[in-house]
FITITI-209669 format. One record per atom (N, C-alpha, C): residue number from 1; residue in three letters; atom name; x, y negated, z. Coordinates in steps of 0.1 Angstrom, whole numbers. Example, Ala and Ser with C-alpha at 12.3 -4.5 7.8 and 13.67 -1.06 7.14 Angstrom:
1; ALA; N; 132; 57; 78
1; ALA; CA; 123; 45; 78
1; ALA; C; 132; 33; 78
2; SER; N; 128; 22; 71
2; SER; CA; 137; 11; 71
2; SER; C; 129; 0; 79
This chain:
1; UNK; N; 9; 8; 1
1; UNK; CA; -1; 3; 1
1; UNK; C; 10; -13; 3
2; UNK; N; 6; -19; -8
2; UNK; CA; 15; -34; -5
2; UNK; C; 10; -44; 0
3; UNK; N; 16; -49; 5
3; UNK; CA; 13; -60; 16
3; UNK; C; 24; -75; 9
4; UNK; N; 10; -87; 9
4; UNK; CA; 13; -97; 8
4; UNK; C; 10; -108; 17
5; UNK; N; 18; -112; 19
5; UNK; CA; 18; -124; 24
5; UNK; C; 17; -140; 25
6; UNK; N; 9; -146; 32
6; UNK; CA; 2; -159; 22
6; UNK; C; 12; -170; 33
7; UNK; N; 24; -177; 24
7; UNK; CA; 31; -180; 32
7; UNK; C; 23; -198; 35
8; UNK; N; 18; -200; 48
8; UNK; CA; 13; -212; 50
8; UNK; C; 19; -216; 55
9; UNK; N; 33; -216; 56
9; UNK; CA; 43; -226; 62
9; UNK; C; 46; -241; 54
10; UNK; N; 55; -254; 52
10; UNK; CA; 62; -257; 44
10; UNK; C; 73; -256; 35
11; UNK; N; 79; -242; 39
11; UNK; CA; 91; -239; 35
11; UNK; C; 89; -242; 18
12; UNK; N; 80; -237; 12
12; UNK; CA; 84; -238; -5
12; UNK; C; 84; -255; -9
13; UNK; N; 71; -261; -2
13; UNK; CA; 76; -276; 1
13; UNK; C; 91; -284; 2
14; UNK; N; 89; -278; 15
14; UNK; CA; 108; -283; 18
14; UNK; C; 120; -275; 5
15; UNK; N; 117; -266; 0
15; UNK; CA; 132; -262; -2
15; UNK; C; 128; -269; -22
16; UNK; N; 114; -271; -22
16; UNK; CA; 118; -278; -37
16; UNK; C; 118; -293; -36
17; UNK; N; 115; -299; -23
17; UNK; CA; 120; -313; -19
17; UNK; C; 136; -313; -22
18; UNK; N; 146; -298; -14
18; UNK; CA; 157; -300; -15
18; UNK; C; 164; -300; -30
19; UNK; N; 155; -294; -39
19; UNK; CA; 160; -289; -53
19; UNK; C; 162; -305; -61
20; UNK; N; 151; -308; -62
20; UNK; CA; 152; -323; -67
20; UNK; C; 159; -332; -61
21; UNK; N; 164; -332; -51
21; UNK; CA; 175; -338; -43
21; UNK; C; 188; -335; -48
22; UNK; N; 188; -323; -47
22; UNK; CA; 196; -322; -54
22; UNK; C; 206; -325; -67
23; UNK; N; 189; -323; -80
23; UNK; CA; 193; -328; -92
23; UNK; C; 194; -339; -91
24; UNK; N; 187; -351; -84
24; UNK; CA; 192; -364; -86
24; UNK; C; 204; -371; -82
25; UNK; N; 211; -362; -69
25; UNK; CA; 222; -366; -71
25; UNK; C; 234; -368; -80
26; UNK; N; 230; -350; -83
26; UNK; CA; 235; -349; -102
26; UNK; C; 238; -362; -108
27; UNK; N; 227; -362; -109
27; UNK; CA; 222; -372; -118
27; UNK; C; 229; -382; -116
28; UNK; N; 230; -387; -105
28; UNK; CA; 236; -398; -97
28; UNK; C; 246; -398; -103
29; UNK; N; 255; -390; -99
29; UNK; CA; 267; -386; -99
29; UNK; C; 274; -386; -112
30; UNK; N; 271; -380; -125
30; UNK; CA; 271; -381; -137
30; UNK; C; 267; -393; -140
31; UNK; N; 262; -399; -136
31; UNK; CA; 259; -419; -139
31; UNK; C; 268; -427; -139
32; UNK; N; 277; -425; -128
32; UNK; CA; 288; -432; -123
32; UNK; C; 302; -422; -129
33; UNK; N; 302; -414; -129
33; UNK; CA; 315; -412; -137
33; UNK; C; 314; -416; -151
34; UNK; N; 301; -411; -156
34; UNK; CA; 299; -417; -174
34; UNK; C; 304; -431; -172
35; UNK; N; 302; -439; -161
35; UNK; CA; 302; -456; -161
35; UNK; C; 318; -454; -162
36; UNK; N; 315; -448; -153
36; UNK; CA; 336; -453; -145
36; UNK; C; 344; -448; -159
37; UNK; N; 339; -439; -167
37; UNK; CA; 349; -436; -180
37; UNK; C; 350; -450; -187
38; UNK; N; 336; -450; -193
38; UNK; CA; 338; -458; -204
38; UNK; C; 343; -474; -195
39; UNK; N; 339; -482; -184
39; UNK; CA; 344; -490; -182
39; UNK; C; 363; -489; -172
40; UNK; N; 364; -478; -175
40; UNK; CA; 381; -478; -170
40; UNK; C; 388; -480; -180
41; UNK; N; 381; -475; -198
41; UNK; CA; 382; -474; -212
41; UNK; C; 382; -489; -213
42; UNK; N; 370; -495; -210
42; UNK; CA; 369; -511; -220
42; UNK; C; 374; -519; -210
43; UNK; N; 383; -523; -197
43; UNK; CA; 384; -532; -192
43; UNK; C; 397; -522; -184
44; UNK; N; 402; -509; -179
44; UNK; CA; 412; -504; -174
44; UNK; C; 409; -506; -159
45; UNK; N; 413; -492; -154
45; UNK; CA; 415; -486; -136
45; UNK; C; 413; -499; -133
46; UNK; N; 425; -505; -129
46; UNK; CA; 427; -518; -117
46; UNK; C; 418; -533; -118
47; UNK; N; 417; -531; -132
47; UNK; CA; 407; -545; -136
47; UNK; C; 392; -541; -131
48; UNK; N; 386; -528; -129
48; UNK; CA; 370; -523; -129
48; UNK; C; 369; -520; -109
49; UNK; N; 360; -529; -109
49; UNK; CA; 355; -529; -95
49; UNK; C; 343; -520; -90
50; UNK; N; 343; -516; -79
50; UNK; CA; 334; -505; -73
50; UNK; C; 316; -513; -83
51; UNK; N; 314; -530; -79
51; UNK; CA; 304; -535; -86
51; UNK; C; 301; -534; -99
52; UNK; N; 314; -533; -108
52; UNK; CA; 310; -530; -122
52; UNK; C; 301; -516; -124
53; UNK; N; 310; -509; -113
53; UNK; CA; 303; -488; -118
53; UNK; C; 292; -495; -114
54; UNK; N; 286; -497; -101
54; UNK; CA; 272; -496; -96
54; UNK; C; 265; -502; -110
55; UNK; N; 270; -511; -111
55; UNK; CA; 263; -522; -121
55; UNK; C; 260; -517; -132
56; UNK; N; 267; -512; -143
56; UNK; CA; 267; -498; -153
56; UNK; C; 263; -488; -147
57; UNK; N; 262; -483; -136
57; UNK; CA; 261; -468; -138
57; UNK; C; 244; -470; -133
58; UNK; N; 235; -482; -129
58; UNK; CA; 221; -488; -131
58; UNK; C; 217; -482; -114
59; UNK; N; 224; -479; -107
59; UNK; CA; 222; -475; -90
59; UNK; C; 223; -483; -78
60; UNK; N; 222; -481; -71
60; UNK; CA; 224; -487; -51
60; UNK; C; 232; -490; -52
61; UNK; N; 241; -496; -43
61; UNK; CA; 252; -501; -35
61; UNK; C; 255; -483; -28
62; UNK; N; 246; -479; -18
62; UNK; CA; 243; -467; -7
62; UNK; C; 241; -457; -20
63; UNK; N; 236; -455; -28
63; UNK; CA; 241; -440; -41
63; UNK; C; 254; -444; -40
64; UNK; N; 261; -454; -46
64; UNK; CA; 272; -454; -48
64; UNK; C; 285; -444; -40
65; UNK; N; 282; -453; -29
65; UNK; CA; 289; -453; -14
65; UNK; C; 287; -431; -11
66; UNK; N; 269; -430; -9
66; UNK; CA; 269; -419; -3
66; UNK; C; 280; -408; -12
67; UNK; N; 279; -406; -30
67; UNK; CA; 287; -399; -35
67; UNK; C; 301; -400; -37
68; UNK; N; 303; -416; -37
68; UNK; CA; 318; -419; -38
68; UNK; C; 322; -426; -30
69; UNK; N; 332; -426; -19
69; UNK; CA; 338; -437; -7
69; UNK; C; 343; -447; -12
70; UNK; N; 350; -442; -25
70; UNK; CA; 362; -452; -29
70; UNK; C; 366; -453; -42
71; UNK; N; 370; -461; -48
71; UNK; CA; 374; -459; -64
71; UNK; C; 380; -444; -68
72; UNK; N; 392; -444; -59
72; UNK; CA; 396; -436; -58
72; UNK; C; 390; -422; -58
73; UNK; N; 384; -420; -51
73; UNK; CA; 375; -406; -50
73; UNK; C; 365; -407; -68
74; UNK; N; 366; -418; -74
74; UNK; CA; 358; -414; -85
74; UNK; C; 362; -408; -96
75; UNK; N; 379; -417; -93
75; UNK; CA; 390; -409; -101
75; UNK; C; 394; -401; -103
76; UNK; N; 395; -393; -89
76; UNK; CA; 391; -380; -85
76; UNK; C; 385; -368; -92
77; UNK; N; 375; -374; -93
77; UNK; CA; 362; -364; -99
77; UNK; C; 364; -361; -114
78; UNK; N; 367; -373; -116
78; UNK; CA; 368; -379; -133
78; UNK; C; 380; -367; -139
79; UNK; N; 395; -369; -132
79; UNK; CA; 403; -360; -133
79; UNK; C; 401; -348; -128
80; UNK; N; 395; -344; -123
80; UNK; CA; 389; -329; -121
80; UNK; C; 387; -323; -132
81; UNK; N; 373; -330; -138
81; UNK; CA; 366; -332; -148
81; UNK; C; 380; -329; -159
82; UNK; N; 388; -341; -164
82; UNK; CA; 403; -339; -167
82; UNK; C; 409; -328; -171
83; UNK; N; 417; -320; -160
83; UNK; CA; 416; -309; -159
83; UNK; C; 409; -297; -168
84; UNK; N; 391; -297; -166
84; UNK; CA; 389; -284; -164
84; UNK; C; 387; -286; -185
85; UNK; N; 386; -300; -184
85; UNK; CA; 390; -300; -202
85; UNK; C; 401; -292; -209
86; UNK; N; 415; -295; -200
86; UNK; CA; 429; -288; -202
86; UNK; C; 423; -277; -206
87; UNK; N; 416; -274; -196
87; UNK; CA; 420; -254; -194
87; UNK; C; 413; -252; -207
88; UNK; N; 401; -257; -212
88; UNK; CA; 396; -252; -223
88; UNK; C; 403; -254; -232
89; UNK; N; 410; -264; -235
89; UNK; CA; 421; -274; -248
89; UNK; C; 428; -262; -249
90; UNK; N; 433; -254; -235
90; UNK; CA; 450; -250; -238
90; UNK; C; 449; -230; -240
91; UNK; N; 449; -225; -243
91; UNK; CA; 443; -214; -245
91; UNK; C; 459; -204; -246
92; UNK; N; 453; -190; -239
92; UNK; CA; 459; -180; -235
92; UNK; C; 468; -174; -255
93; UNK; N; 479; -179; -253
93; UNK; CA; 486; -173; -263
93; UNK; C; 481; -156; -263
94; UNK; N; 476; -151; -277
94; UNK; CA; 478; -135; -278
94; UNK; C; 490; -137; -283
95; UNK; N; 497; -122; -282
95; UNK; CA; 508; -114; -286
95; UNK; C; 507; -103; -297
96; UNK; N; 516; -100; -302
96; UNK; CA; 515; -91; -311
96; UNK; C; 506; -96; -328
97; UNK; N; 501; -109; -323
97; UNK; CA; 500; -115; -336
97; UNK; C; 510; -124; -351
98; UNK; N; 520; -124; -346
98; UNK; CA; 531; -131; -352
98; UNK; C; 531; -143; -355
99; UNK; N; 522; -149; -350
99; UNK; CA; 520; -172; -348
99; UNK; C; 518; -174; -337
100; UNK; N; 525; -162; -331
100; UNK; CA; 528; -168; -314
100; UNK; C; 526; -185; -311
101; UNK; N; 541; -186; -318
101; UNK; CA; 543; -202; -327
101; UNK; C; 535; -215; -326
102; UNK; N; 525; -206; -337
102; UNK; CA; 519; -214; -345
102; UNK; C; 506; -217; -330
103; UNK; N; 505; -205; -321
103; UNK; CA; 489; -208; -311
103; UNK; C; 498; -217; -297
104; UNK; N; 510; -223; -299
104; UNK; CA; 516; -228; -287
104; UNK; C; 514; -241; -293
105; UNK; N; 515; -245; -304
105; UNK; CA; 519; -256; -312
105; UNK; C; 500; -264; -318
106; UNK; N; 490; -253; -316
106; UNK; CA; 476; -256; -319
106; UNK; C; 478; -263; -303
107; UNK; N; 481; -254; -291
107; UNK; CA; 478; -253; -277
107; UNK; C; 481; -274; -274
108; UNK; N; 494; -278; -278
108; UNK; CA; 499; -287; -276
108; UNK; C; 489; -300; -284
109; UNK; N; 487; -294; -294
109; UNK; CA; 474; -303; -306
109; UNK; C; 467; -311; -300
110; UNK; N; 456; -298; -292
110; UNK; CA; 444; -299; -287
110; UNK; C; 445; -307; -275
111; UNK; N; 456; -301; -268
111; UNK; CA; 465; -316; -252
111; UNK; C; 462; -332; -261
112; UNK; N; 470; -331; -271
112; UNK; CA; 470; -342; -275
112; UNK; C; 457; -352; -280
113; UNK; N; 446; -346; -283
113; UNK; CA; 434; -346; -292
113; UNK; C; 426; -349; -277
114; UNK; N; 428; -340; -266
114; UNK; CA; 419; -347; -250
114; UNK; C; 427; -360; -247
115; UNK; N; 442; -357; -247
115; UNK; CA; 446; -375; -244
115; UNK; C; 444; -385; -247
116; UNK; N; 442; -385; -265
116; UNK; CA; 431; -398; -270
116; UNK; C; 417; -398; -266
117; UNK; N; 412; -384; -268
117; UNK; CA; 399; -392; -261
117; UNK; C; 394; -397; -249
118; UNK; N; 406; -395; -239
118; UNK; CA; 400; -398; -227
118; UNK; C; 417; -409; -225
119; UNK; N; 422; -417; -234
119; UNK; CA; 434; -422; -232
119; UNK; C; 433; -433; -215
120; UNK; N; 419; -440; -212
120; UNK; CA; 427; -443; -202
120; UNK; C; 427; -439; -192
121; UNK; N; 426; -426; -190
121; UNK; CA; 427; -415; -178
121; UNK; C; 445; -411; -182
122; UNK; N; 443; -413; -192
122; UNK; CA; 458; -412; -204
122; UNK; C; 468; -420; -196
123; UNK; N; 468; -430; -196
123; UNK; CA; 474; -439; -197
123; UNK; C; 480; -444; -180
124; UNK; N; 467; -438; -170
124; UNK; CA; 469; -438; -157
124; UNK; C; 477; -422; -149
125; UNK; N; 474; -415; -156
125; UNK; CA; 485; -406; -153
125; UNK; C; 500; -404; -160
126; UNK; N; 495; -409; -172
126; UNK; CA; 513; -406; -180
126; UNK; C; 520; -419; -174
127; UNK; N; 520; -435; -177
127; UNK; CA; 523; -446; -175
127; UNK; C; 522; -442; -158
128; UNK; N; 515; -441; -148
128; UNK; CA; 515; -441; -137
128; UNK; C; 508; -451; -132
129; UNK; N; 502; -454; -119
129; UNK; CA; 492; -467; -113
129; UNK; C; 501; -478; -109
130; UNK; N; 502; -489; -108
130; UNK; CA; 509; -498; -105
130; UNK; C; 506; -500; -90
131; UNK; N; 498; -496; -81
131; UNK; CA; 501; -498; -66
131; UNK; C; 504; -483; -61
132; UNK; N; 508; -483; -56
132; UNK; CA; 513; -471; -43
132; UNK; C; 503; -471; -32
133; UNK; N; 497; -463; -29
133; UNK; CA; 482; -464; -22
133; UNK; C; 478; -454; -29
134; UNK; N; 466; -447; -24
134; UNK; CA; 454; -439; -26
134; UNK; C; 458; -437; -38
135; UNK; N; 455; -447; -51
135; UNK; CA; 459; -437; -61
135; UNK; C; 470; -432; -69
136; UNK; N; 477; -435; -64
136; UNK; CA; 491; -432; -62
136; UNK; C; 493; -414; -65
137; UNK; N; 486; -412; -46
137; UNK; CA; 483; -403; -45
137; UNK; C; 478; -393; -57
138; UNK; N; 469; -400; -58
138; UNK; CA; 457; -390; -70
138; UNK; C; 462; -386; -82
139; UNK; N; 468; -391; -85
139; UNK; CA; 479; -397; -98
139; UNK; C; 486; -384; -95
140; UNK; N; 489; -381; -83
140; UNK; CA; 502; -374; -85
140; UNK; C; 499; -362; -80
141; UNK; N; 492; -359; -78
141; UNK; CA; 479; -343; -75
141; UNK; C; 476; -339; -88
142; UNK; N; 471; -350; -99
142; UNK; CA; 472; -340; -106
142; UNK; C; 481; -337; -116
143; UNK; N; 493; -347; -121
143; UNK; CA; 504; -343; -118
143; UNK; C; 510; -327; -117
144; UNK; N; 508; -327; -102
144; UNK; CA; 509; -314; -100
144; UNK; C; 504; -305; -100
145; UNK; N; 491; -303; -105
145; UNK; CA; 482; -293; -108
145; UNK; C; 483; -294; -124
146; UNK; N; 491; -304; -134
146; UNK; CA; 496; -297; -148
146; UNK; C; 508; -287; -151
147; UNK; N; 519; -293; -137
147; UNK; CA; 530; -290; -139
147; UNK; C; 525; -270; -135
148; UNK; N; 517; -273; -125
148; UNK; CA; 516; -257; -119
148; UNK; C; 507; -246; -129
149; UNK; N; 502; -255; -138
149; UNK; CA; 496; -247; -153
149; UNK; C; 505; -242; -160
150; UNK; N; 518; -254; -166
150; UNK; CA; 525; -252; -169
150; UNK; C; 538; -235; -166
151; UNK; N; 541; -238; -152
151; UNK; CA; 541; -228; -141
151; UNK; C; 536; -213; -144
152; UNK; N; 523; -215; -149
152; UNK; CA; 517; -202; -151
152; UNK; C; 521; -197; -162
153; UNK; N; 521; -201; -171
153; UNK; CA; 523; -204; -186
153; UNK; C; 536; -197; -185
154; UNK; N; 544; -199; -182
154; UNK; CA; 556; -199; -186
154; UNK; C; 560; -184; -173
155; UNK; N; 557; -180; -166
155; UNK; CA; 554; -167; -159
155; UNK; C; 549; -157; -172
156; UNK; N; 540; -159; -172
156; UNK; CA; 536; -150; -183
156; UNK; C; 539; -148; -192
157; UNK; N; 545; -162; -199
157; UNK; CA; 555; -154; -211
157; UNK; C; 565; -152; -210
158; UNK; N; 573; -149; -193
158; UNK; CA; 586; -141; -193
158; UNK; C; 579; -125; -188
159; UNK; N; 565; -126; -185
159; UNK; CA; 562; -113; -180
159; UNK; C; 559; -105; -196
160; UNK; N; 555; -111; -201
160; UNK; CA; 555; -104; -214
160; UNK; C; 564; -104; -226
161; UNK; N; 579; -109; -220
161; UNK; CA; 587; -103; -227
161; UNK; C; 591; -119; -240
162; UNK; N; 579; -126; -240
162; UNK; CA; 583; -137; -252
162; UNK; C; 588; -146; -250
163; UNK; N; 597; -149; -235
163; UNK; CA; 607; -153; -227
163; UNK; C; 616; -151; -225
164; UNK; N; 628; -156; -223
164; UNK; CA; 640; -151; -214
164; UNK; C; 640; -152; -202
165; UNK; N; 642; -148; -193
165; UNK; CA; 643; -155; -180
165; UNK; C; 646; -167; -173
166; UNK; N; 639; -176; -172
166; UNK; CA; 647; -184; -164
166; UNK; C; 638; -195; -152
167; UNK; N; 644; -203; -152
167; UNK; CA; 645; -207; -132
167; UNK; C; 627; -215; -139
168; UNK; N; 619; -209; -137
168; UNK; CA; 601; -217; -134
168; UNK; C; 602; -227; -133
169; UNK; N; 601; -229; -124
169; UNK; CA; 599; -245; -121
169; UNK; C; 611; -253; -129
170; UNK; N; 618; -255; -127
170; UNK; CA; 633; -264; -135
170; UNK; C; 623; -263; -151
171; UNK; N; 622; -251; -160
171; UNK; CA; 614; -254; -170
171; UNK; C; 602; -259; -172
172; UNK; N; 595; -256; -163
172; UNK; CA; 586; -262; -166
172; UNK; C; 583; -278; -158
173; UNK; N; 594; -280; -156
173; UNK; CA; 596; -300; -149
173; UNK; C; 601; -303; -164
174; UNK; N; 606; -296; -168
174; UNK; CA; 618; -300; -182
174; UNK; C; 604; -303; -192
175; UNK; N; 593; -293; -195
175; UNK; CA; 588; -290; -205
175; UNK; C; 579; -303; -202
176; UNK; N; 573; -307; -188
176; UNK; CA; 560; -316; -185
176; UNK; C; 571; -334; -194
177; UNK; N; 582; -329; -185
177; UNK; CA; 589; -345; -188
177; UNK; C; 591; -348; -203
178; UNK; N; 594; -332; -213
178; UNK; CA; 595; -343; -226
178; UNK; C; 581; -343; -232
179; UNK; N; 574; -333; -230
179; UNK; CA; 556; -337; -233
179; UNK; C; 552; -351; -231
180; UNK; N; 560; -355; -221
180; UNK; CA; 549; -368; -215
180; UNK; C; 560; -383; -220
181; UNK; N; 576; -379; -222
181; UNK; CA; 585; -391; -225
181; UNK; C; 584; -390; -241
182; UNK; N; 582; -381; -251
182; UNK; CA; 583; -381; -261
182; UNK; C; 568; -377; -271
183; UNK; N; 558; -373; -267
183; UNK; CA; 545; -377; -272
183; UNK; C; 531; -382; -264
184; UNK; N; 528; -383; -251
184; UNK; CA; 518; -386; -247
184; UNK; C; 523; -402; -242
185; UNK; N; 534; -401; -236
185; UNK; CA; 539; -420; -239
185; UNK; C; 536; -433; -250
186; UNK; N; 540; -426; -257
186; UNK; CA; 540; -432; -270
186; UNK; C; 524; -437; -278
187; UNK; N; 515; -424; -272
187; UNK; CA; 502; -417; -273
187; UNK; C; 498; -431; -267
188; UNK; N; 497; -427; -253
188; UNK; CA; 487; -438; -247
188; UNK; C; 493; -453; -248
189; UNK; N; 505; -455; -251
189; UNK; CA; 505; -472; -256
189; UNK; C; 504; -475; -266
190; UNK; N; 496; -467; -275
190; UNK; CA; 493; -468; -291
190; UNK; C; 507; -471; -297
191; UNK; N; 513; -468; -297
191; UNK; CA; 527; -467; -304
191; UNK; C; 529; -455; -316
192; UNK; N; 518; -451; -308
192; UNK; CA; 518; -433; -319
192; UNK; C; 501; -434; -318
193; UNK; N; 497; -427; -330
193; UNK; CA; 487; -422; -338
193; UNK; C; 484; -407; -331
194; UNK; N; 475; -403; -329
194; UNK; CA; 472; -389; -327
194; UNK; C; 483; -379; -335
195; UNK; N; 478; -382; -351
195; UNK; CA; 483; -378; -360
195; UNK; C; 500; -380; -359
196; UNK; N; 508; -387; -361
196; UNK; CA; 518; -390; -358
196; UNK; C; 524; -389; -342
197; UNK; N; 517; -383; -334
197; UNK; CA; 520; -372; -324
197; UNK; C; 523; -362; -327
198; UNK; N; 510; -353; -335
198; UNK; CA; 514; -341; -331
198; UNK; C; 526; -340; -346
199; UNK; N; 532; -345; -352
199; UNK; CA; 540; -343; -357
199; UNK; C; 557; -339; -349
200; UNK; N; 552; -349; -340
200; UNK; CA; 560; -348; -329
200; UNK; C; 562; -334; -319
201; UNK; N; 551; -327; -322
201; UNK; CA; 547; -317; -311
201; UNK; C; 555; -303; -319
202; UNK; N; 554; -308; -330
202; UNK; CA; 559; -293; -343
202; UNK; C; 577; -294; -337
203; UNK; N; 582; -305; -338
203; UNK; CA; 597; -307; -335
203; UNK; C; 594; -304; -318
204; UNK; N; 592; -307; -311
204; UNK; CA; 593; -307; -295
204; UNK; C; 591; -288; -289
205; UNK; N; 584; -282; -295
205; UNK; CA; 584; -275; -293
205; UNK; C; 595; -262; -305
206; UNK; N; 601; -266; -313
206; UNK; CA; 612; -262; -320
206; UNK; C; 620; -263; -310
207; UNK; N; 626; -278; -306
207; UNK; CA; 632; -281; -295
207; UNK; C; 635; -267; -285
208; UNK; N; 620; -268; -274
208; UNK; CA; 623; -258; -261
208; UNK; C; 623; -245; -268
209; UNK; N; 620; -245; -274
209; UNK; CA; 620; -227; -279
209; UNK; C; 635; -223; -285
210; UNK; N; 642; -235; -294
210; UNK; CA; 657; -228; -299
210; UNK; C; 668; -236; -292
211; UNK; N; 664; -246; -281
211; UNK; CA; 671; -254; -277
211; UNK; C; 684; -264; -287
212; UNK; N; 689; -264; -280
212; UNK; CA; 705; -280; -288
212; UNK; C; 716; -270; -295
213; UNK; N; 716; -253; -293
213; UNK; CA; 727; -243; -294
213; UNK; C; 722; -237; -305
214; UNK; N; 737; -240; -314
214; UNK; CA; 739; -234; -327
214; UNK; C; 740; -221; -327
215; UNK; N; 734; -210; -327
215; UNK; CA; 735; -197; -330
215; UNK; C; 745; -194; -337
216; UNK; N; 749; -197; -344
216; UNK; CA; 758; -191; -355
216; UNK; C; 775; -198; -355
217; UNK; N; 777; -206; -345
217; UNK; CA; 786; -213; -344
217; UNK; C; 798; -204; -339
């Protein structure tokens, strides 16, 4: 015999209100992050104020601070979203295909596109913040996460036999430094177009894989 009970409490009502509250908060966070992205691109991070974000997002001051206590917290959320984007465009190298180098080049080229599409954030993380406060800590944390992504990629490459054994931490810092200096820095400074930067990608990958030493010497 099936037993059915009629819930006469207000729990379904409370659950519904809780779900709607979460959806409303998600919409508010999205509006804030979208507004901040536009403003950081148009005005720059340091020239954008909390009031600018509130006005552009069409929210109240209370809603702003309930979601993000400071502009640095907004930046953290945007960089988290940027890290997710980079995680999508940097794909695992499939071995045994005979085109591993082409796959590596494609990964770096897609990274160039990601920085081109998010140039305001790119300028901040590549050129560095002008202050030495909370923003610097956020940007340094972002760069550390990028470095750890490279560390994991090098470790996998060594385990699969594609790369020779090297000091992984040193290798990761050398790769990150060269990508930043030779490709990303000129890109975010508008000294190179994305297309021009991708030409440098091919040369940089060749340099890192083959080095400077002439094997026939």
